[in-house]
MARLO-748567 format. One line per field, with one value per residue (C-alpha): residue number from 1; residue in one letter; x, z, y. Coordinates in steps of 0.2 Angstrom, whole numbers, padded with zeros to 4 digits. Layout:
N
num <- c(NUM; ...) .
residuo <- c(A; ...) .
x <- c(X; ...) .
z <- c(Z; ...) .
y <- c(Y; ...) .
This chain:
548
num <- c(1; 2; 3; 4; 5; 6; 7; 8; 9; 10; 11; 12; 13; 14; 15; 16; 17; 18; 19; 20; 21; 22; 23; 24; 25; 26; 27; 28; 29; 30; 31; 32; 33; 34; 35; 36; 37; 38; 39; 40; 41; 42; 43; 44; 45; 46; 47; 48; 49; 50; 51; 52; 53; 54; 55; 56; 57; 58; 59; 60; 61; 62; 63; 64; 65; 66; 67; 68; 69; 70; 71; 72; 73; 74; 75; 76; 77; 78; 79; 80; 81; 82; 83; 84; 85; 86; 87; 88; 89; 90; 91; 92; 93; 94; 95; 96; 97; 98; 99; 100; 101; 102; 103; 104; 105; 106; 107; 108; 109; 110; 111; 112; 113; 114; 115; 116; 117; 118; 119; 120; 121; 122; 123; 124; 125; 126; 127; 128; 129; 130; 131; 132; 133; 134; 135; 136; 137; 138; 139; 140; 141; 142; 143; 144; 145; 146; 147; 148; 149; 150; 151; 152; 153; 154; 155; 156; 157; 158; 159; 160; 161; 162; 163; 164; 165; 166; 167; 168; 169; 170; 171; 172; 173; 174; 175; 176; 177; 178; 179; 180; 181; 182; 183; 184; 185; 186; 187; 188; 189; 190; 191; 192; 193; 194; 195; 196; 197; 198; 199; 200; 201; 202; 203; 204; 205; 206; 207; 208; 209; 210; 211; 212; 213; 214; 215; 216; 217; 218; 219; 220; 221; 222; 223; 224; 225; 226; 227; 228; 229; 230; 231; 232; 233; 234; 235; 236; 237; 238; 239; 240; 241; 242; 243; 244; 245; 246; 247; 248; 249; 250; 251; 252; 253; 254; 255; 256; 257; 258; 259; 260; 261; 262; 263; 264; 265; 266; 267; 268; 269; 270; 271; 272; 273; 274; 275; 276; 277; 278; 279; 280; 281; 282; 283; 284; 285; 286; 287; 288; 289; 290; 291; 292; 293; 294; 295; 296; 297; 298; 299; 300; 301; 302; 303; 304; 305; 306; 307; 308; 309; 310; 311; 312; 313; 314; 315; 316; 317; 318; 319; 320; 321; 322; 323; 324; 325; 326; 327; 328; 329; 330; 331; 332; 333; 334; 335; 336; 337; 338; 339; 340; 341; 342; 343; 344; 345; 346; 347; 348; 349; 350; 351; 352; 353; 354; 355; 356; 357; 358; 359; 360; 361; 362; 363; 364; 365; 366; 367; 368; 369; 370; 371; 372; 373; 374; 375; 376; 377; 378; 379; 380; 381; 382; 383; 384; 385; 386; 387; 388; 389; 390; 391; 392; 393; 394; 395; 396; 397; 398; 399; 400; 401; 402; 403; 404; 405; 406; 407; 408; 409; 410; 411; 412; 413; 414; 415; 416; 417; 418; 419; 420; 421; 422; 423; 424; 425; 426; 427; 428; 429; 430; 431; 432; 433; 434; 435; 436; 437; 438; 439; 440; 441; 442; 443; 444; 445; 446; 447; 448; 449; 450; 451; 452; 453; 454; 455; 456; 457; 458; 459; 460; 461; 462; 463; 464; 465; 466; 467; 468; 469; 470; 471; 472; 473; 474; 475; 476; 477; 478; 479; 480; 481; 482; 483; 484; 485; 486; 487; 488; 489; 490; 491; 492; 493; 494; 495; 496; 497; 498; 499; 500; 501; 502; 503; 504; 505; 506; 507; 508; 509; 510; 511; 512; 513; 514; 515; 516; 517; 518; 519; 520; 521; 522; 523; 524; 525; 526; 527; 528; 529; 530; 531; 532; 533; 534; 535; 536; 537; 538; 539; 540; 541; 542; 543; 544; 545; 546; 547; 548) .
residuo <- c(M; G; M; F; C; F; Q; C; Q; E; T; A; G; C; K; G; C; T; V; R; G; V; C; G; K; T; E; D; V; A; K; I; Q; D; L; L; V; Y; V; T; K; G; L; A; T; V; A; V; E; G; R; K; V; G; V; V; S; K; V; V; D; K; Y; I; V; E; N; L; F; I; T; I; T; N; A; N; F; D; F; K; A; I; E; A; R; V; K; E; T; L; S; L; R; E; E; L; K; E; E; V; S; A; K; G; G; N; P; V; G; A; D; L; K; G; C; A; T; W; I; G; S; T; S; E; E; F; L; N; K; A; N; E; V; G; V; L; S; T; E; N; E; D; I; R; S; L; R; E; L; I; V; Y; G; L; K; G; M; S; A; Y; M; K; H; A; M; N; L; G; F; D; D; D; N; I; H; A; F; M; A; E; A; L; V; K; T; L; D; D; A; L; T; A; D; E; L; T; A; L; A; L; E; T; G; K; Y; G; V; D; G; M; A; L; L; D; K; A; N; T; E; S; Y; G; H; P; E; I; T; K; V; D; I; G; V; R; K; N; P; G; I; L; I; S; G; H; D; L; R; D; L; E; M; L; L; E; Q; T; K; G; T; G; V; D; V; Y; T; H; G; E; M; L; A; G; Q; Y; Y; P; A; F; K; K; Y; D; H; F; A; G; N; Y; G; N; A; W; W; L; Q; D; K; E; F; A; T; F; N; G; P; I; L; M; T; T; N; C; I; T; P; V; K; D; S; Y; R; G; R; I; F; T; T; G; A; V; G; Y; E; G; C; T; H; I; E; A; K; E; D; G; T; K; D; F; S; E; I; I; E; L; A; K; K; C; E; A; P; T; E; I; E; K; G; E; I; I; G; G; F; A; H; N; Q; V; I; A; L; A; D; K; V; V; E; A; V; K; S; G; A; I; R; R; F; F; V; M; A; G; C; D; G; R; A; K; S; R; D; Y; Y; R; E; F; A; E; K; L; P; Q; D; T; V; I; L; T; A; G; C; A; K; Y; K; Y; N; K; L; N; L; G; D; I; G; G; I; P; R; V; L; D; A; G; Q; C; N; D; S; Y; S; L; V; V; I; A; L; K; L; Q; E; V; F; G; L; N; S; V; N; E; L; P; I; S; Y; N; I; A; W; Y; E; Q; K; A; V; I; V; L; L; S; L; L; H; L; G; V; K; N; I; H; L; G; P; T; L; P; A; F; L; S; P; N; V; A; K; V; L; V; D; N; F; G; I; A; G; I; G; T; V; E; D; D; M; K; L; F; L; S) .
x <- c(0000; 0006; 0003; -0014; -0017; -0032; -0030; -0027; -0037; -0024; -0025; -0023; -0039; -0048; -0048; -0031; -0012; -0006; 0011; 0018; 0010; 0005; 0014; 0030; 0030; 0036; 0027; 0039; 0036; 0017; 0018; 0029; 0017; 0002; 0012; 0015; -0003; -0007; 0005; 0000; -0018; -0010; -0002; -0018; -0026; -0015; -0017; -0036; -0034; -0021; -0032; -0045; -0032; -0025; -0010; -0008; 0008; 0012; 0026; 0013; 0001; 0015; 0020; 0002; 0001; 0018; 0015; -0001; 0007; 0021; 0009; 0000; 0002; 0019; 0026; 0038; 0046; 0061; 0058; 0072; 0065; 0047; 0053; 0063; 0046; 0038; 0051; 0050; 0031; 0032; 0044; 0034; 0019; 0027; 0033; 0016; 0008; 0019; 0015; -0004; -0003; 0006; -0008; -0021; -0026; -0029; -0022; -0031; -0031; -0014; -0005; -0015; -0010; 0004; 0014; 0022; 0034; 0038; 0051; 0066; 0058; 0069; 0063; 0057; 0047; 0039; 0034; 0026; 0016; 0010; 0001; -0010; -0015; -0017; -0032; -0039; -0038; -0056; -0066; -0083; -0082; -0093; -0085; -0068; -0073; -0079; -0064; -0053; -0063; -0061; -0042; -0039; -0048; -0037; -0022; -0027; -0031; -0013; -0005; -0015; -0011; 0007; 0009; -0001; 0010; 0026; 0020; 0016; -0003; -0011; -0028; -0029; -0047; -0042; -0028; -0040; -0053; -0039; -0034; -0052; -0056; -0041; -0046; -0064; -0058; -0052; -0069; -0078; -0094; -0097; -0110; -0109; -0121; -0110; -0095; -0104; -0108; -0089; -0084; -0095; -0088; -0071; -0077; -0082; -0064; -0057; -0066; -0058; -0041; -0041; -0047; -0033; -0020; -0028; -0026; -0008; -0004; -0012; -0007; 0011; 0012; -0003; -0018; -0015; -0017; -0020; -0003; 0004; 0017; 0031; 0033; 0049; 0067; 0081; 0099; 0105; 0106; 0091; 0083; 0066; 0055; 0040; 0026; 0015; 0025; 0026; 0038; 0051; 0049; 0051; 0067; 0074; 0071; 0080; 0095; 0097; 0097; 0113; 0119; 0116; 0104; 0085; 0071; 0057; 0041; 0034; 0017; 0006; 0020; 0015; 0003; 0018; 0019; 0003; 0008; 0013; 0027; 0037; 0036; 0050; 0063; 0069; 0077; 0060; 0058; 0043; 0035; 0043; 0034; 0017; 0009; 0018; 0017; 0028; 0042; 0052; 0055; 0054; 0066; 0079; 0078; 0078; 0097; 0098; 0093; 0075; 0068; 0053; 0044; 0029; 0020; 0020; 0037; 0038; 0051; 0068; 0076; 0095; 0094; 0092; 0095; 0110; 0100; 0085; 0083; 0069; 0062; 0048; 0037; 0045; 0058; 0066; 0080; 0097; 0091; 0098; 0085; 0086; 0080; 0073; 0083; 0074; 0068; 0060; 0073; 0082; 0099; 0098; 0116; 0121; 0107; 0113; 0131; 0126; 0115; 0129; 0138; 0123; 0118; 0103; 0086; 0082; 0067; 0052; 0039; 0036; 0022; 0013; -0002; -0013; -0019; -0021; -0040; -0042; -0057; -0051; -0047; -0063; -0074; -0065; -0072; -0089; -0099; -0092; -0095; -0113; -0117; -0110; -0122; -0137; -0134; -0132; -0114; -0110; -0122; -0114; -0098; -0089; -0079; -0065; -0053; -0043; -0029; -0020; -0013; -0005; -0021; -0026; -0044; -0040; -0039; -0058; -0055; -0045; -0059; -0072; -0064; -0062; -0080; -0088; -0098; -0091; -0103; -0096; -0082; -0070; -0066; -0050; -0038; -0025; -0015; -0030; -0028; -0013; -0026; -0032; -0023; -0012; -0027; -0033; -0051; -0053; -0062; -0079; -0079; -0061; -0065; -0054; -0063; -0051; -0050; -0036; -0037; -0020; -0016; -0028; -0030; -0036; -0052; -0057; -0056; -0069; -0081; -0079; -0083; -0098; -0105; -0102; -0112; -0126; -0126; -0126; -0140; -0150; -0151; -0155; -0142; -0126; -0135; -0146; -0131; -0127; -0112; -0108; -0095; -0084; -0069; -0054; -0047; -0031; -0025; -0030; -0030; -0044; -0053; -0053; -0059; -0073; -0079; -0078; -0089; -0101; -0101; -0106; -0121; -0114; -0123; -0122; -0103; -0096; -0080; -0068; -0060; -0066; -0075; -0064; -0060; -0061; -0080; -0089; -0105; -0116; -0106; -0106; -0125; -0126; -0116; -0126; -0143; -0140; -0128; -0130; -0112; -0109; -0095; -0091; -0097; -0093; -0089; -0104; -0116; -0110; -0110; -0129; -0132; -0123; -0131; -0149) .
z <- c(0000; -0004; 0005; 0008; 0015; 0013; 0028; 0019; 0006; -0007; -0007; -0025; -0035; -0019; -0016; -0008; -0011; -0015; -0022; -0014; -0004; -0013; 0003; -0003; 0010; 0003; 0005; 0019; 0029; 0026; 0033; 0048; 0052; 0052; 0063; 0075; 0076; 0079; 0093; 0101; 0102; 0111; 0123; 0125; 0130; 0144; 0149; 0150; 0162; 0172; 0176; 0183; 0196; 0199; 0188; 0178; 0169; 0162; 0151; 0143; 0140; 0132; 0121; 0115; 0111; 0102; 0092; 0085; 0081; 0072; 0060; 0055; 0037; 0033; 0050; 0049; 0034; 0044; 0043; 0056; 0068; 0067; 0068; 0084; 0091; 0087; 0097; 0112; 0112; 0113; 0127; 0136; 0135; 0143; 0157; 0160; 0159; 0174; 0184; 0181; 0185; 0201; 0206; 0203; 0186; 0171; 0155; 0144; 0125; 0126; 0116; 0100; 0086; 0098; 0097; 0114; 0104; 0091; 0100; 0092; 0074; 0059; 0048; 0035; 0048; 0055; 0037; 0035; 0051; 0045; 0031; 0044; 0053; 0041; 0036; 0025; 0039; 0043; 0029; 0032; 0023; 0035; 0051; 0043; 0038; 0056; 0064; 0053; 0056; 0075; 0074; 0063; 0075; 0089; 0078; 0077; 0095; 0099; 0091; 0101; 0117; 0114; 0112; 0128; 0137; 0131; 0141; 0156; 0154; 0154; 0157; 0163; 0157; 0139; 0140; 0147; 0133; 0120; 0126; 0128; 0110; 0103; 0111; 0105; 0087; 0089; 0096; 0082; 0093; 0091; 0078; 0066; 0077; 0092; 0082; 0076; 0094; 0098; 0084; 0091; 0108; 0101; 0095; 0113; 0119; 0104; 0111; 0128; 0120; 0110; 0126; 0135; 0122; 0121; 0140; 0139; 0125; 0133; 0151; 0145; 0132; 0134; 0123; 0104; 0100; 0083; 0075; 0058; 0052; 0040; 0025; 0019; 0025; 0035; 0031; 0045; 0043; 0049; 0055; 0048; 0061; 0054; 0062; 0077; 0093; 0102; 0116; 0102; 0096; 0113; 0116; 0099; 0102; 0119; 0112; 0097; 0108; 0105; 0091; 0076; 0069; 0066; 0068; 0055; 0056; 0042; 0038; 0054; 0065; 0059; 0074; 0085; 0079; 0088; 0106; 0117; 0126; 0109; 0105; 0117; 0105; 0093; 0083; 0080; 0062; 0051; 0042; 0027; 0013; 0012; 0016; 0018; 0001; -0006; 0005; -0008; -0017; -0002; 0009; -0005; -0006; 0013; 0013; 0031; 0042; 0044; 0060; 0057; 0074; 0069; 0054; 0036; 0031; 0013; 0004; 0006; -0009; -0012; -0013; 0006; 0012; 0023; 0031; 0038; 0055; 0063; 0081; 0091; 0080; 0064; 0055; 0038; 0034; 0033; 0042; 0059; 0073; 0089; 0104; 0120; 0136; 0151; 0157; 0140; 0134; 0118; 0112; 0096; 0096; 0080; 0070; 0077; 0072; 0055; 0053; 0056; 0041; 0029; 0019; 0024; 0016; -0002; -0002; -0011; -0007; 0003; 0013; 0029; 0034; 0049; 0062; 0080; 0080; 0093; 0104; 0118; 0105; 0095; 0111; 0116; 0099; 0102; 0104; 0087; 0079; 0086; 0080; 0063; 0062; 0068; 0057; 0042; 0039; 0041; 0033; 0036; 0043; 0033; 0043; 0031; 0043; 0039; 0027; 0011; -0001; -0018; -0028; -0041; -0036; -0020; -0030; -0027; -0010; -0016; -0029; -0016; -0004; -0018; -0024; -0007; -0005; 0004; 0018; 0023; 0035; 0034; 0050; 0048; 0057; 0050; 0034; 0023; 0025; 0014; -0001; 0004; 0018; 0007; -0004; -0002; 0004; 0015; 0031; 0037; 0049; 0054; 0056; 0044; 0032; 0036; 0054; 0057; 0074; 0071; 0069; 0065; 0084; 0085; 0077; 0095; 0095; 0081; 0091; 0107; 0096; 0088; 0106; 0112; 0097; 0101; 0119; 0114; 0101; 0113; 0101; 0105; 0093; 0084; 0068; 0070; 0068; 0051; 0050; 0035; 0036; 0020; 0026; 0017; 0025; 0022; 0036; 0053; 0063; 0052; 0056; 0075; 0072; 0061; 0074; 0088; 0077; 0075; 0094; 0097; 0085; 0071; 0055; 0036; 0035; 0018; 0016; 0001; -0011; -0009; 0004; 0014; 0004; 0021; 0022; 0015; 0005; 0020; 0033; 0022; 0021; 0040; 0041; 0026; 0033; 0052; 0050; 0033; 0028; 0010; -0003; -0013; -0031; -0041; -0033; -0041; -0036; -0018; -0016; -0021; -0009; 0006; 0003; -0001) .
y <- c(0000; 0017; 0033; 0040; 0058; 0069; 0081; 0097; 0107; 0105; 0086; 0079; 0080; 0084; 0066; 0061; 0061; 0043; 0045; 0061; 0075; 0091; 0098; 0090; 0075; 0059; 0042; 0037; 0053; 0051; 0033; 0037; 0051; 0039; 0027; 0042; 0046; 0028; 0025; 0041; 0034; 0019; 0031; 0040; 0023; 0021; 0039; 0037; 0022; 0032; 0046; 0034; 0029; 0046; 0044; 0060; 0063; 0080; 0072; 0061; 0075; 0085; 0070; 0068; 0087; 0087; 0071; 0078; 0095; 0086; 0078; 0094; 0099; 0108; 0105; 0091; 0082; 0074; 0055; 0051; 0064; 0057; 0039; 0044; 0051; 0034; 0025; 0037; 0036; 0017; 0017; 0031; 0020; 0005; 0016; 0023; 0005; 0000; 0015; 0013; -0006; -0002; 0010; -0005; 0001; -0010; -0002; -0015; -0011; -0002; -0015; -0011; -0023; -0029; -0013; -0016; -0027; -0013; -0003; -0012; -0011; -0006; 0008; -0004; -0013; 0003; 0007; -0010; -0008; 0009; 0001; -0008; 0008; 0022; 0032; 0018; 0005; 0011; 0003; 0011; 0028; 0038; 0031; 0035; 0052; 0056; 0049; 0059; 0075; 0072; 0068; 0083; 0094; 0087; 0091; 0109; 0110; 0103; 0118; 0130; 0120; 0119; 0138; 0140; 0127; 0136; 0151; 0141; 0140; 0123; 0114; 0096; 0095; 0098; 0085; 0073; 0076; 0074; 0057; 0051; 0057; 0049; 0032; 0034; 0035; 0017; 0011; 0001; 0001; 0019; 0024; 0038; 0048; 0046; 0051; 0066; 0071; 0069; 0080; 0094; 0091; 0093; 0110; 0114; 0110; 0119; 0135; 0131; 0129; 0145; 0154; 0147; 0153; 0170; 0171; 0165; 0178; 0193; 0190; 0188; 0201; 0213; 0214; 0218; 0236; 0245; 0245; 0251; 0239; 0243; 0231; 0239; 0235; 0243; 0243; 0231; 0212; 0203; 0187; 0182; 0173; 0164; 0153; 0156; 0154; 0171; 0163; 0160; 0178; 0185; 0174; 0179; 0198; 0197; 0188; 0200; 0216; 0226; 0214; 0225; 0212; 0217; 0205; 0204; 0194; 0183; 0175; 0173; 0179; 0197; 0197; 0198; 0216; 0220; 0215; 0230; 0220; 0218; 0236; 0241; 0232; 0245; 0232; 0224; 0229; 0226; 0212; 0204; 0195; 0187; 0170; 0154; 0148; 0161; 0158; 0149; 0166; 0177; 0168; 0169; 0188; 0190; 0186; 0182; 0167; 0161; 0153; 0142; 0141; 0131; 0123; 0131; 0126; 0121; 0110; 0120; 0127; 0128; 0147; 0148; 0130; 0135; 0149; 0140; 0134; 0124; 0123; 0115; 0104; 0109; 0098; 0097; 0085; 0094; 0109; 0114; 0111; 0121; 0111; 0118; 0116; 0108; 0125; 0129; 0142; 0141; 0147; 0156; 0161; 0151; 0160; 0177; 0174; 0169; 0184; 0196; 0189; 0191; 0206; 0216; 0210; 0214; 0226; 0218; 0231; 0247; 0254; 0248; 0238; 0240; 0227; 0223; 0222; 0208; 0207; 0219; 0233; 0231; 0230; 0247; 0253; 0245; 0262; 0268; 0251; 0250; 0268; 0264; 0249; 0258; 0272; 0261; 0266; 0248; 0236; 0219; 0211; 0197; 0185; 0180; 0171; 0156; 0151; 0156; 0144; 0142; 0137; 0149; 0147; 0157; 0173; 0172; 0179; 0194; 0198; 0195; 0208; 0221; 0220; 0221; 0236; 0251; 0249; 0232; 0227; 0212; 0203; 0192; 0181; 0169; 0170; 0172; 0191; 0191; 0190; 0208; 0216; 0226; 0233; 0250; 0246; 0262; 0265; 0269; 0284; 0280; 0261; 0251; 0240; 0226; 0222; 0210; 0201; 0191; 0173; 0159; 0155; 0173; 0167; 0166; 0185; 0186; 0174; 0186; 0201; 0192; 0187; 0205; 0212; 0200; 0206; 0224; 0222; 0211; 0197; 0179; 0171; 0176; 0170; 0186; 0197; 0206; 0194; 0182; 0169; 0166; 0156; 0150; 0134; 0124; 0113; 0106; 0122; 0128; 0112; 0115; 0133; 0126; 0114; 0127; 0138; 0124; 0121; 0139; 0137; 0147; 0143; 0145; 0145; 0145; 0135; 0136; 0135; 0117; 0107; 0095; 0079; 0069; 0073; 0058; 0063; 0057; 0067; 0082; 0081; 0081; 0097; 0105; 0100; 0104; 0119; 0126; 0122; 0127; 0129; 0144; 0149; 0164; 0180; 0188; 0174; 0173; 0192; 0192; 0178; 0186; 0203; 0198) .
């Protein structure tokens, strides 16, 4: 059996990648990722039993989160690194089994397919075992669809949990649910209805996870505030930091003080520009480049080293191969990986020394973009926003959060933003904004027509804003607000955001540029019938639909 992966929007033919991932991962990497997910389910089985007898291991919780994060699209392409995680997870499960048994527990079911004997397996043996446990090992199409929907939601949740944990914030209830949900995806007795309910429950914990990360970020660095960000360059050598982890950004800024090296953000790290705590660094330059899929060109022109802190790395080109570093869940064969020390700190001195020897970035654009419209900032403007709605100056809000991607069909979102009437406002978060955040769309009475809340996890801010508007207008449901949802998705963090919105009762969400390939026709019908989920059409037709 070859590989099979259909977890992202760009999966081949909107059916599944079977030879090589569109993302660039090889068959072997895809298979070892499948195996890592499977043995993580085995670890979760023991963790669930452990909690019953009071054995709660933070190390195990951390491994479950990190393992799932590693398998997110565009996170880790390093076969050997992932294989090492498989072996570590198998060993950790055996240790936990002994601890649970010593407390009188019975970790039954932990030896799935005899995996207790796998620890000494060769790479070839691991790949053969992966054939037995991949996505297609679930034969029933609808059960497979629902299981994968849940697992992808948990993968997205793992990213947000990991960022919060890096800042010292955690929630045992979320960890307990994640382990229980993983185990339930192995339960052949669960019906499609029960798995559907579990998917919505995953959304509930998704809201909790995003709220935890919001608390971690804002208590650590302050609430995002309206900020104009330079998109040009300075004359000093620079380091480009991409991804989502704000703790990594903080450590890099601290370690580059007084070195003569500037730090630029890229991709979704743009949101780091909005936090008050980072504005004290005078060497914190602007944002360089655009969304993740253009990095093969923009990393080459940046000239200095690049630090990838989370997913969204693409196959590395020779033009910058010696200048790219990975950390956290990210991995790419041949690239230097910066490990965290026991206390969570990281030493970026190798990156800094390399930067000093590099030329300043090549300018690729000029100007500035504005952002920082997270919930605290928008609620501070609530009176102004409400008055604009009541007066008719703002007719409708459009939530256009989510992901960008390389498909030509995604130009739909730029055109949609350009053609929206002048009395509408776009609420955005995630890298989808790069389709329109540099357009001159103007403002409404001083309120910019594009309100950027930040990263994909800051979709939580958009929910808080909607709930506040519901309260202010005295409505019974968020669905009564003048808000439409036209969301672009790409990977698994978008899946947990979607499940979270469904849990909150948000209906009539449009997803594009295609509906997920992992939704079977029957599962898609359930989402359409119960929540009004829909795809996108032409810009003209959708505009008429939303504004009717």
